[in-house]
PDB file with SEQRES, HELIX, SHEET and CRYST1 records, atoms N, CA, C and O in Angstrom:
SEQRES   1 A   68  MET THR ASP ARG PHE LYS GLY GLY THR PRO PHE LEU PHE          
SEQRES   2 A   68  THR LEU LYS GLN ALA ALA ALA ILE VAL LYS ARG GLY ILE          
SEQRES   3 A   68  ASP ARG ARG ARG SER ARG VAL ALA PHE PRO SER ILE LEU          
SEQRES   4 A   68  VAL LEU GLY LEU ARG LEU ALA ASP LEU CYS PRO ALA PHE          
SEQRES   5 A   68  LEU GLY ASP ALA ILE MET ARG ALA ASN ARG PHE HIS ILE          
SEQRES   6 A   68  VAL SER GLY                                                  
HELIX    1 AA1 THR A    2  ARG A    4  5                                   3    
HELIX    2 AA2 LEU A   15  ASP A   27  1                                  13    
HELIX    3 AA3 SER A   37  LEU A   48  1                                  12    
HELIX    4 AA4 ALA A   51  ALA A   60  1                                  10    
CRYST1    1.000    1.000    1.000  90.00  90.00  90.00 P 1           1          
ATOM      1  N   MET A   1     -52.741  18.549 -17.731  1.00  0.00           N  
ATOM      2  CA  MET A   1     -53.565  17.305 -17.663  1.00  0.00           C  
ATOM      3  C   MET A   1     -54.884  17.590 -17.003  1.00  0.00           C  
ATOM      4  O   MET A   1     -55.875  16.952 -17.358  1.00  0.00           O  
ATOM      5  N   THR A   2     -54.960  18.488 -16.084  1.00  0.00           N  
ATOM      6  CA  THR A   2     -56.248  18.736 -15.350  1.00  0.00           C  
ATOM      7  C   THR A   2     -57.161  19.578 -16.085  1.00  0.00           C  
ATOM      8  O   THR A   2     -58.256  19.801 -15.568  1.00  0.00           O  
ATOM      9  N   ASP A   3     -56.861  20.128 -17.316  1.00  0.00           N  
ATOM     10  CA  ASP A   3     -57.774  20.965 -18.058  1.00  0.00           C  
ATOM     11  C   ASP A   3     -58.940  20.139 -18.497  1.00  0.00           C  
ATOM     12  O   ASP A   3     -59.977  20.709 -18.838  1.00  0.00           O  
ATOM     13  N   ARG A   4     -58.843  18.817 -18.512  1.00  0.00           N  
ATOM     14  CA  ARG A   4     -59.948  17.932 -18.969  1.00  0.00           C  
ATOM     15  C   ARG A   4     -60.956  17.633 -17.877  1.00  0.00           C  
ATOM     16  O   ARG A   4     -62.042  17.130 -18.164  1.00  0.00           O  
ATOM     17  N   PHE A   5     -60.618  17.935 -16.619  1.00  0.00           N  
ATOM     18  CA  PHE A   5     -61.529  17.596 -15.491  1.00  0.00           C  
ATOM     19  C   PHE A   5     -62.598  18.751 -15.350  1.00  0.00           C  
ATOM     20  O   PHE A   5     -62.331  19.951 -15.411  1.00  0.00           O  
ATOM     21  N   LYS A   6     -63.845  18.203 -15.153  1.00  0.00           N  
ATOM     22  CA  LYS A   6     -64.968  19.142 -14.817  1.00  0.00           C  
ATOM     23  C   LYS A   6     -64.897  19.412 -13.385  1.00  0.00           C  
ATOM     24  O   LYS A   6     -64.602  18.495 -12.618  1.00  0.00           O  
ATOM     25  N   GLY A   7     -65.149  20.621 -12.945  1.00  0.00           N  
ATOM     26  CA  GLY A   7     -65.135  20.928 -11.507  1.00  0.00           C  
ATOM     27  C   GLY A   7     -63.822  21.539 -11.071  1.00  0.00           C  
ATOM     28  O   GLY A   7     -62.907  21.813 -11.847  1.00  0.00           O  
ATOM     29  N   GLY A   8     -63.805  21.737  -9.699  1.00  0.00           N  
ATOM     30  CA  GLY A   8     -62.667  22.269  -9.048  1.00  0.00           C  
ATOM     31  C   GLY A   8     -61.544  21.300  -8.880  1.00  0.00           C  
ATOM     32  O   GLY A   8     -61.738  20.085  -8.927  1.00  0.00           O  
ATOM     33  N   THR A   9     -60.390  21.826  -8.689  1.00  0.00           N  
ATOM     34  CA  THR A   9     -59.144  21.004  -8.354  1.00  0.00           C  
ATOM     35  C   THR A   9     -58.521  21.546  -7.084  1.00  0.00           C  
ATOM     36  O   THR A   9     -57.464  22.173  -7.164  1.00  0.00           O  
ATOM     37  N   PRO A  10     -59.099  21.349  -5.944  1.00  0.00           N  
ATOM     38  CA  PRO A  10     -58.646  21.995  -4.669  1.00  0.00           C  
ATOM     39  C   PRO A  10     -57.268  21.479  -4.228  1.00  0.00           C  
ATOM     40  O   PRO A  10     -56.603  22.169  -3.455  1.00  0.00           O  
ATOM     41  N   PHE A  11     -56.807  20.312  -4.674  1.00  0.00           N  
ATOM     42  CA  PHE A  11     -55.549  19.784  -4.192  1.00  0.00           C  
ATOM     43  C   PHE A  11     -54.474  19.904  -5.275  1.00  0.00           C  
ATOM     44  O   PHE A  11     -53.457  19.214  -5.197  1.00  0.00           O  
ATOM     45  N   LEU A  12     -54.668  20.753  -6.274  1.00  0.00           N  
ATOM     46  CA  LEU A  12     -53.805  20.902  -7.368  1.00  0.00           C  
ATOM     47  C   LEU A  12     -52.361  21.467  -6.898  1.00  0.00           C  
ATOM     48  O   LEU A  12     -52.299  22.462  -6.176  1.00  0.00           O  
ATOM     49  N   PHE A  13     -51.362  20.877  -7.282  1.00  0.00           N  
ATOM     50  CA  PHE A  13     -49.973  21.426  -6.967  1.00  0.00           C  
ATOM     51  C   PHE A  13     -49.298  21.876  -8.174  1.00  0.00           C  
ATOM     52  O   PHE A  13     -49.553  21.321  -9.243  1.00  0.00           O  
ATOM     53  N   THR A  14     -48.442  22.849  -8.104  1.00  0.00           N  
ATOM     54  CA  THR A  14     -47.696  23.247  -9.243  1.00  0.00           C  
ATOM     55  C   THR A  14     -46.546  22.260  -9.439  1.00  0.00           C  
ATOM     56  O   THR A  14     -46.241  21.485  -8.533  1.00  0.00           O  
ATOM     57  N   LEU A  15     -45.921  22.277 -10.582  1.00  0.00           N  
ATOM     58  CA  LEU A  15     -44.846  21.349 -10.837  1.00  0.00           C  
ATOM     59  C   LEU A  15     -43.685  21.607  -9.719  1.00  0.00           C  
ATOM     60  O   LEU A  15     -43.139  20.663  -9.148  1.00  0.00           O  
ATOM     61  N   LYS A  16     -43.385  22.862  -9.480  1.00  0.00           N  
ATOM     62  CA  LYS A  16     -42.410  23.161  -8.525  1.00  0.00           C  
ATOM     63  C   LYS A  16     -42.743  22.724  -7.116  1.00  0.00           C  
ATOM     64  O   LYS A  16     -41.861  22.271  -6.388  1.00  0.00           O  
ATOM     65  N   GLN A  17     -43.968  22.848  -6.726  1.00  0.00           N  
ATOM     66  CA  GLN A  17     -44.353  22.316  -5.399  1.00  0.00           C  
ATOM     67  C   GLN A  17     -44.298  20.818  -5.334  1.00  0.00           C  
ATOM     68  O   GLN A  17     -43.831  20.272  -4.335  1.00  0.00           O  
ATOM     69  N   ALA A  18     -44.758  20.121  -6.363  1.00  0.00           N  
ATOM     70  CA  ALA A  18     -44.637  18.638  -6.446  1.00  0.00           C  
ATOM     71  C   ALA A  18     -43.205  18.176  -6.419  1.00  0.00           C  
ATOM     72  O   ALA A  18     -42.850  17.254  -5.685  1.00  0.00           O  
ATOM     73  N   ALA A  19     -42.390  18.817  -7.218  1.00  0.00           N  
ATOM     74  CA  ALA A  19     -40.970  18.418  -7.249  1.00  0.00           C  
ATOM     75  C   ALA A  19     -40.314  18.628  -5.889  1.00  0.00           C  
ATOM     76  O   ALA A  19     -39.466  17.819  -5.514  1.00  0.00           O  
ATOM     77  N   ALA A  20     -40.651  19.648  -5.142  1.00  0.00           N  
ATOM     78  CA  ALA A  20     -40.075  19.876  -3.811  1.00  0.00           C  
ATOM     79  C   ALA A  20     -40.522  18.766  -2.813  1.00  0.00           C  
ATOM     80  O   ALA A  20     -39.755  18.343  -1.948  1.00  0.00           O  
ATOM     81  N   ILE A  21     -41.758  18.326  -2.963  1.00  0.00           N  
ATOM     82  CA  ILE A  21     -42.329  17.298  -2.095  1.00  0.00           C  
ATOM     83  C   ILE A  21     -41.507  15.976  -2.324  1.00  0.00           C  
ATOM     84  O   ILE A  21     -41.023  15.310  -1.409  1.00  0.00           O  
ATOM     85  N   VAL A  22     -41.418  15.700  -3.589  1.00  0.00           N  
ATOM     86  CA  VAL A  22     -40.746  14.422  -4.078  1.00  0.00           C  
ATOM     87  C   VAL A  22     -39.278  14.486  -3.664  1.00  0.00           C  
ATOM     88  O   VAL A  22     -38.752  13.484  -3.181  1.00  0.00           O  
ATOM     89  N   LYS A  23     -38.594  15.618  -3.831  1.00  0.00           N  
ATOM     90  CA  LYS A  23     -37.128  15.779  -3.447  1.00  0.00           C  
ATOM     91  C   LYS A  23     -37.009  15.608  -2.012  1.00  0.00           C  
ATOM     92  O   LYS A  23     -36.070  14.936  -1.584  1.00  0.00           O  
ATOM     93  N   ARG A  24     -37.896  16.167  -1.167  1.00  0.00           N  
ATOM     94  CA  ARG A  24     -37.793  15.964   0.302  1.00  0.00           C  
ATOM     95  C   ARG A  24     -37.971  14.567   0.685  1.00  0.00           C  
ATOM     96  O   ARG A  24     -37.311  14.116   1.621  1.00  0.00           O  
ATOM     97  N   GLY A  25     -38.873  13.780  -0.005  1.00  0.00           N  
ATOM     98  CA  GLY A  25     -39.039  12.395   0.250  1.00  0.00           C  
ATOM     99  C   GLY A  25     -37.790  11.568  -0.093  1.00  0.00           C  
ATOM    100  O   GLY A  25     -37.373  10.658   0.623  1.00  0.00           O  
ATOM    101  N   ILE A  26     -37.207  11.975  -1.293  1.00  0.00           N  
ATOM    102  CA  ILE A  26     -35.972  11.224  -1.593  1.00  0.00           C  
ATOM    103  C   ILE A  26     -34.884  11.516  -0.638  1.00  0.00           C  
ATOM    104  O   ILE A  26     -34.194  10.603  -0.185  1.00  0.00           O  
ATOM    105  N   ASP A  27     -34.697  12.793  -0.304  1.00  0.00           N  
ATOM    106  CA  ASP A  27     -33.681  13.184   0.631  1.00  0.00           C  
ATOM    107  C   ASP A  27     -33.789  12.501   2.006  1.00  0.00           C  
ATOM    108  O   ASP A  27     -32.798  12.289   2.705  1.00  0.00           O  
ATOM    109  N   ARG A  28     -35.007  12.176   2.348  1.00  0.00           N  
ATOM    110  CA  ARG A  28     -35.333  11.518   3.604  1.00  0.00           C  
ATOM    111  C   ARG A  28     -35.317  10.052   3.446  1.00  0.00           C  
ATOM    112  O   ARG A  28     -35.670   9.339   4.385  1.00  0.00           O  
ATOM    113  N   ARG A  29     -34.916   9.535   2.276  1.00  0.00           N  
ATOM    114  CA  ARG A  29     -34.872   8.117   1.925  1.00  0.00           C  
ATOM    115  C   ARG A  29     -36.167   7.379   2.116  1.00  0.00           C  
ATOM    116  O   ARG A  29     -36.207   6.234   2.566  1.00  0.00           O  
ATOM    117  N   ARG A  30     -37.250   8.088   1.751  1.00  0.00           N  
ATOM    118  CA  ARG A  30     -38.561   7.428   1.932  1.00  0.00           C  
ATOM    119  C   ARG A  30     -38.750   6.401   0.806  1.00  0.00           C  
ATOM    120  O   ARG A  30     -38.308   6.659  -0.314  1.00  0.00           O  
ATOM    121  N   SER A  31     -39.357   5.301   1.044  1.00  0.00           N  
ATOM    122  CA  SER A  31     -39.664   4.389  -0.021  1.00  0.00           C  
ATOM    123  C   SER A  31     -40.859   4.720  -0.804  1.00  0.00           C  
ATOM    124  O   SER A  31     -41.068   4.200  -1.900  1.00  0.00           O  
ATOM    125  N   ARG A  32     -41.686   5.617  -0.238  1.00  0.00           N  
ATOM    126  CA  ARG A  32     -42.911   6.032  -0.934  1.00  0.00           C  
ATOM    127  C   ARG A  32     -43.135   7.445  -0.622  1.00  0.00           C  
ATOM    128  O   ARG A  32     -42.967   7.872   0.520  1.00  0.00           O  
ATOM    129  N   VAL A  33     -43.529   8.227  -1.651  1.00  0.00           N  
ATOM    130  CA  VAL A  33     -43.837   9.692  -1.423  1.00  0.00           C  
ATOM    131  C   VAL A  33     -45.268   9.755  -1.935  1.00  0.00           C  
ATOM    132  O   VAL A  33     -45.530   9.446  -3.098  1.00  0.00           O  
ATOM    133  N   ALA A  34     -46.192  10.154  -1.070  1.00  0.00           N  
ATOM    134  CA  ALA A  34     -47.641  10.274  -1.522  1.00  0.00           C  
ATOM    135  C   ALA A  34     -48.071  11.618  -1.045  1.00  0.00           C  
ATOM    136  O   ALA A  34     -47.680  12.042   0.043  1.00  0.00           O  
ATOM    137  N   PHE A  35     -48.879  12.317  -1.838  1.00  0.00           N  
ATOM    138  CA  PHE A  35     -49.427  13.597  -1.480  1.00  0.00           C  
ATOM    139  C   PHE A  35     -50.568  13.865  -2.417  1.00  0.00           C  
ATOM    140  O   PHE A  35     -50.596  13.278  -3.499  1.00  0.00           O  
ATOM    141  N   PRO A  36     -51.556  14.752  -2.059  1.00  0.00           N  
ATOM    142  CA  PRO A  36     -51.626  15.534  -0.898  1.00  0.00           C  
ATOM    143  C   PRO A  36     -52.160  14.724   0.326  1.00  0.00           C  
ATOM    144  O   PRO A  36     -52.962  13.801   0.180  1.00  0.00           O  
ATOM    145  N   SER A  37     -51.706  15.092   1.460  1.00  0.00           N  
ATOM    146  CA  SER A  37     -51.868  14.370   2.706  1.00  0.00           C  
ATOM    147  C   SER A  37     -53.398  14.025   2.919  1.00  0.00           C  
ATOM    148  O   SER A  37     -53.722  12.899   3.295  1.00  0.00           O  
ATOM    149  N   ILE A  38     -54.240  14.917   2.697  1.00  0.00           N  
ATOM    150  CA  ILE A  38     -55.682  14.655   2.972  1.00  0.00           C  
ATOM    151  C   ILE A  38     -56.256  13.541   2.109  1.00  0.00           C  
ATOM    152  O   ILE A  38     -57.096  12.763   2.560  1.00  0.00           O  
ATOM    153  N   LEU A  39     -55.804  13.472   0.892  1.00  0.00           N  
ATOM    154  CA  LEU A  39     -56.232  12.391   0.013  1.00  0.00           C  
ATOM    155  C   LEU A  39     -55.652  11.097   0.401  1.00  0.00           C  
ATOM    156  O   LEU A  39     -56.329  10.071   0.334  1.00  0.00           O  
ATOM    157  N   VAL A  40     -54.361  11.096   0.827  1.00  0.00           N  
ATOM    158  CA  VAL A  40     -53.673   9.854   1.255  1.00  0.00           C  
ATOM    159  C   VAL A  40     -54.361   9.326   2.481  1.00  0.00           C  
ATOM    160  O   VAL A  40     -54.605   8.126   2.611  1.00  0.00           O  
ATOM    161  N   LEU A  41     -54.669  10.221   3.372  1.00  0.00           N  
ATOM    162  CA  LEU A  41     -55.484   9.802   4.594  1.00  0.00           C  
ATOM    163  C   LEU A  41     -56.799   9.161   4.227  1.00  0.00           C  
ATOM    164  O   LEU A  41     -57.191   8.114   4.744  1.00  0.00           O  
ATOM    165  N   GLY A  42     -57.487   9.862   3.277  1.00  0.00           N  
ATOM    166  CA  GLY A  42     -58.777   9.273   2.915  1.00  0.00           C  
ATOM    167  C   GLY A  42     -58.670   7.971   2.278  1.00  0.00           C  
ATOM    168  O   GLY A  42     -59.517   7.117   2.539  1.00  0.00           O  
ATOM    169  N   LEU A  43     -57.738   7.732   1.486  1.00  0.00           N  
ATOM    170  CA  LEU A  43     -57.601   6.482   0.829  1.00  0.00           C  
ATOM    171  C   LEU A  43     -57.146   5.328   1.818  1.00  0.00           C  
ATOM    172  O   LEU A  43     -57.491   4.158   1.656  1.00  0.00           O  
ATOM    173  N   ARG A  44     -56.372   5.749   2.815  1.00  0.00           N  
ATOM    174  CA  ARG A  44     -56.037   4.796   3.884  1.00  0.00           C  
ATOM    175  C   ARG A  44     -57.151   4.399   4.709  1.00  0.00           C  
ATOM    176  O   ARG A  44     -57.314   3.239   5.086  1.00  0.00           O  
ATOM    177  N   LEU A  45     -57.978   5.435   5.011  1.00  0.00           N  
ATOM    178  CA  LEU A  45     -59.242   5.102   5.797  1.00  0.00           C  
ATOM    179  C   LEU A  45     -60.195   4.196   5.025  1.00  0.00           C  
ATOM    180  O   LEU A  45     -60.804   3.271   5.565  1.00  0.00           O  
ATOM    181  N   ALA A  46     -60.296   4.520   3.690  1.00  0.00           N  
ATOM    182  CA  ALA A  46     -61.136   3.690   2.892  1.00  0.00           C  
ATOM    183  C   ALA A  46     -60.660   2.209   2.886  1.00  0.00           C  
ATOM    184  O   ALA A  46     -61.481   1.293   2.844  1.00  0.00           O  
ATOM    185  N   ASP A  47     -59.415   2.007   2.925  1.00  0.00           N  
ATOM    186  CA  ASP A  47     -58.853   0.624   2.953  1.00  0.00           C  
ATOM    187  C   ASP A  47     -59.214  -0.142   4.244  1.00  0.00           C  
ATOM    188  O   ASP A  47     -59.266  -1.371   4.279  1.00  0.00           O  
ATOM    189  N   LEU A  48     -59.459   0.651   5.297  1.00  0.00           N  
ATOM    190  CA  LEU A  48     -59.814   0.096   6.627  1.00  0.00           C  
ATOM    191  C   LEU A  48     -61.267  -0.290   6.677  1.00  0.00           C  
ATOM    192  O   LEU A  48     -61.671  -1.118   7.493  1.00  0.00           O  
ATOM    193  N   CYS A  49     -62.089   0.330   5.773  1.00  0.00           N  
ATOM    194  CA  CYS A  49     -63.585   0.050   5.783  1.00  0.00           C  
ATOM    195  C   CYS A  49     -63.833  -1.276   5.119  1.00  0.00           C  
ATOM    196  O   CYS A  49     -62.989  -1.796   4.388  1.00  0.00           O  
ATOM    197  N   PRO A  50     -65.016  -1.820   5.385  1.00  0.00           N  
ATOM    198  CA  PRO A  50     -65.459  -2.985   4.606  1.00  0.00           C  
ATOM    199  C   PRO A  50     -65.546  -2.563   3.156  1.00  0.00           C  
ATOM    200  O   PRO A  50     -65.814  -1.402   2.845  1.00  0.00           O  
ATOM    201  N   ALA A  51     -65.329  -3.474   2.316  1.00  0.00           N  
ATOM    202  CA  ALA A  51     -65.245  -3.142   0.887  1.00  0.00           C  
ATOM    203  C   ALA A  51     -66.503  -2.447   0.314  1.00  0.00           C  
ATOM    204  O   ALA A  51     -66.395  -1.546  -0.517  1.00  0.00           O  
ATOM    205  N   PHE A  52     -67.677  -2.873   0.765  1.00  0.00           N  
ATOM    206  CA  PHE A  52     -68.879  -2.188   0.233  1.00  0.00           C  
ATOM    207  C   PHE A  52     -68.941  -0.768   0.670  1.00  0.00           C  
ATOM    208  O   PHE A  52     -69.413   0.085  -0.082  1.00  0.00           O  
ATOM    209  N   LEU A  53     -68.484  -0.474   1.856  1.00  0.00           N  
ATOM    210  CA  LEU A  53     -68.465   0.977   2.306  1.00  0.00           C  
ATOM    211  C   LEU A  53     -67.453   1.840   1.588  1.00  0.00           C  
ATOM    212  O   LEU A  53     -67.729   2.956   1.148  1.00  0.00           O  
ATOM    213  N   GLY A  54     -66.247   1.256   1.490  1.00  0.00           N  
ATOM    214  CA  GLY A  54     -65.171   1.940   0.766  1.00  0.00           C  
ATOM    215  C   GLY A  54     -65.597   2.194  -0.773  1.00  0.00           C  
ATOM    216  O   GLY A  54     -65.294   3.247  -1.334  1.00  0.00           O  
ATOM    217  N   ASP A  55     -66.281   1.221  -1.388  1.00  0.00           N  
ATOM    218  CA  ASP A  55     -66.727   1.364  -2.708  1.00  0.00           C  
ATOM    219  C   ASP A  55     -67.740   2.461  -2.826  1.00  0.00           C  
ATOM    220  O   ASP A  55     -67.682   3.272  -3.750  1.00  0.00           O  
ATOM    221  N   ALA A  56     -68.655   2.496  -1.913  1.00  0.00           N  
ATOM    222  CA  ALA A  56     -69.755   3.512  -1.809  1.00  0.00           C  
ATOM    223  C   ALA A  56     -69.136   4.903  -1.786  1.00  0.00           C  
ATOM    224  O   ALA A  56     -69.534   5.798  -2.531  1.00  0.00           O  
ATOM    225  N   ILE A  57     -68.159   5.054  -0.915  1.00  0.00           N  
ATOM    226  CA  ILE A  57     -67.442   6.376  -0.722  1.00  0.00           C  
ATOM    227  C   ILE A  57     -66.819   6.770  -2.030  1.00  0.00           C  
ATOM    228  O   ILE A  57     -66.976   7.916  -2.452  1.00  0.00           O  
ATOM    229  N   MET A  58     -66.109   5.862  -2.705  1.00  0.00           N  
ATOM    230  CA  MET A  58     -65.417   6.170  -3.934  1.00  0.00           C  
ATOM    231  C   MET A  58     -66.404   6.510  -5.028  1.00  0.00           C  
ATOM    232  O   MET A  58     -66.188   7.425  -5.821  1.00  0.00           O  
ATOM    233  N   ARG A  59     -67.495   5.757  -5.058  1.00  0.00           N  
ATOM    234  CA  ARG A  59     -68.492   6.050  -6.087  1.00  0.00           C  
ATOM    235  C   ARG A  59     -69.027   7.425  -5.899  1.00  0.00           C  
ATOM    236  O   ARG A  59     -69.189   8.156  -6.876  1.00  0.00           O  
ATOM    237  N   ALA A  60     -69.312   7.817  -4.677  1.00  0.00           N  
ATOM    238  CA  ALA A  60     -69.920   9.126  -4.324  1.00  0.00           C  
ATOM    239  C   ALA A  60     -69.028  10.307  -4.700  1.00  0.00           C  
ATOM    240  O   ALA A  60     -69.484  11.438  -4.868  1.00  0.00           O  
ATOM    241  N   ASN A  61     -67.750   9.997  -4.825  1.00  0.00           N  
ATOM    242  CA  ASN A  61     -66.796  11.104  -5.094  1.00  0.00           C  
ATOM    243  C   ASN A  61     -66.067  11.029  -6.415  1.00  0.00           C  
ATOM    244  O   ASN A  61     -64.931  11.489  -6.532  1.00  0.00           O  
ATOM    245  N   ARG A  62     -66.717  10.448  -7.416  1.00  0.00           N  
ATOM    246  CA  ARG A  62     -66.162  10.365  -8.742  1.00  0.00           C  
ATOM    247  C   ARG A  62     -65.918  11.686  -9.387  1.00  0.00           C  
ATOM    248  O   ARG A  62     -66.628  12.649  -9.101  1.00  0.00           O  
ATOM    249  N   PHE A  63     -64.962  11.770 -10.230  1.00  0.00           N  
ATOM    250  CA  PHE A  63     -64.750  12.969 -11.080  1.00  0.00           C  
ATOM    251  C   PHE A  63     -64.988  12.561 -12.538  1.00  0.00           C  
ATOM    252  O   PHE A  63     -64.967  11.384 -12.901  1.00  0.00           O  
ATOM    253  N   HIS A  64     -65.209  13.577 -13.335  1.00  0.00           N  
ATOM    254  CA  HIS A  64     -65.589  13.376 -14.703  1.00  0.00           C  
ATOM    255  C   HIS A  64     -64.567  14.036 -15.623  1.00  0.00           C  
ATOM    256  O   HIS A  64     -64.139  15.164 -15.379  1.00  0.00           O  
ATOM    257  N   ILE A  65     -64.195  13.353 -16.644  1.00  0.00           N  
ATOM    258  CA  ILE A  65     -63.197  13.846 -17.633  1.00  0.00           C  
ATOM    259  C   ILE A  65     -64.048  14.280 -18.875  1.00  0.00           C  
ATOM    260  O   ILE A  65     -64.962  13.585 -19.319  1.00  0.00           O  
ATOM    261  N   VAL A  66     -63.671  15.488 -19.398  1.00  0.00           N  
ATOM    262  CA  VAL A  66     -64.343  16.015 -20.582  1.00  0.00           C  
ATOM    263  C   VAL A  66     -63.481  15.446 -21.746  1.00  0.00           C  
ATOM    264  O   VAL A  66     -62.273  15.669 -21.820  1.00  0.00           O  
ATOM    265  N   SER A  67     -64.171  14.698 -22.655  1.00  0.00           N  
ATOM    266  CA  SER A  67     -63.489  14.176 -23.832  1.00  0.00           C  
ATOM    267  C   SER A  67     -63.233  15.378 -24.846  1.00  0.00           C  
ATOM    268  O   SER A  67     -63.911  16.405 -24.864  1.00  0.00           O  
ATOM    269  N   GLY A  68     -62.218  15.120 -25.640  1.00  0.00           N  
ATOM    270  CA  GLY A  68     -61.914  16.119 -26.622  1.00  0.00           C  
ATOM    271  C   GLY A  68     -60.612  16.554 -26.629  1.00  0.00           C  
ATOM    272  O   GLY A  68     -60.252  17.411 -27.436  1.00  0.00           O  
TER     273      GLY A  68                                                      
END                                                                             
Protein backbone atom coordinates (compact mmCIF):
# COMPACT_ATOMS: atom_id res chain seq x y z
CA MET A 1 0.00 0.00 0.00
CA THR A 2 2.83 2.42 0.71
CA ASP A 3 4.30 2.10 -2.79
CA ARG A 4 1.99 4.95 -3.86
CA PHE A 5 3.32 7.45 -1.28
CA LYS A 6 5.88 10.05 -2.32
CA GLY A 7 8.68 10.52 0.16
CA GLY A 8 9.94 8.51 3.08
CA THR A 9 8.01 6.20 5.35
CA PRO A 10 9.94 6.44 8.62
CA PHE A 11 7.25 4.78 10.74
CA LEU A 12 6.65 1.81 8.46
CA PHE A 13 6.12 -1.54 10.19
CA THR A 14 6.41 -4.97 8.66
CA LEU A 15 3.35 -7.18 8.79
CA LYS A 16 5.06 -9.32 11.43
CA GLN A 17 5.86 -6.29 13.63
CA ALA A 18 2.33 -4.91 13.34
CA ALA A 19 0.78 -8.30 14.11
CA ALA A 20 2.96 -8.63 17.22
CA ILE A 21 1.85 -5.20 18.46
CA VAL A 22 -1.82 -6.00 17.87
CA LYS A 23 -1.49 -9.43 19.51
CA ARG A 24 0.17 -7.88 22.56
CA GLY A 25 -2.70 -5.39 22.83
CA ILE A 26 -5.28 -8.17 22.57
CA ASP A 27 -3.44 -10.27 25.15
CA ARG A 28 -3.50 -7.27 27.50
CA ARG A 29 -7.22 -6.83 26.84
CA ARG A 30 -6.76 -3.33 25.45
CA SER A 31 -9.88 -1.79 23.96
CA ARG A 32 -7.72 0.12 21.47
CA VAL A 33 -4.33 -0.63 19.94
CA ALA A 34 -2.71 2.34 18.24
CA PHE A 35 0.80 2.69 16.85
CA PRO A 36 3.40 4.01 16.15
CA SER A 37 3.57 5.78 19.50
CA ILE A 38 5.08 9.02 18.19
CA LEU A 39 2.21 9.52 15.74
CA VAL A 40 -0.39 8.63 18.37
CA LEU A 41 1.17 11.22 20.70
CA GLY A 42 1.16 13.82 17.94
CA LEU A 43 -2.52 13.24 17.17
CA ARG A 44 -3.45 13.43 20.85
CA LEU A 45 -1.54 16.69 21.24
CA ALA A 46 -3.24 18.07 18.13
CA ASP A 47 -6.61 17.25 19.74
CA LEU A 48 -5.66 19.42 22.72
CA CYS A 49 -4.81 22.42 20.54
CA PRO A 50 -7.36 24.94 19.35
CA ALA A 51 -8.86 23.71 16.07
CA PHE A 52 -7.12 26.33 13.90
CA LEU A 53 -3.72 25.34 15.28
CA GLY A 54 -4.33 21.59 14.94
CA ASP A 55 -5.55 22.15 11.38
CA ALA A 56 -2.45 24.18 10.51
CA ILE A 57 -0.17 21.45 11.87
CA MET A 58 -1.98 18.75 9.90
CA ARG A 59 -1.92 20.83 6.68
CA ALA A 60 1.81 21.42 7.07
CA ASN A 61 2.45 17.65 7.25
CA ARG A 62 0.36 16.35 4.38
CA PHE A 63 1.51 13.39 2.37
CA HIS A 64 0.95 12.89 -1.32
CA ILE A 65 -0.26 9.79 -3.13
CA VAL A 66 0.97 9.03 -6.61
CA SER A 67 -1.92 8.01 -8.83
CA GLY A 68 -1.60 5.13 -11.15
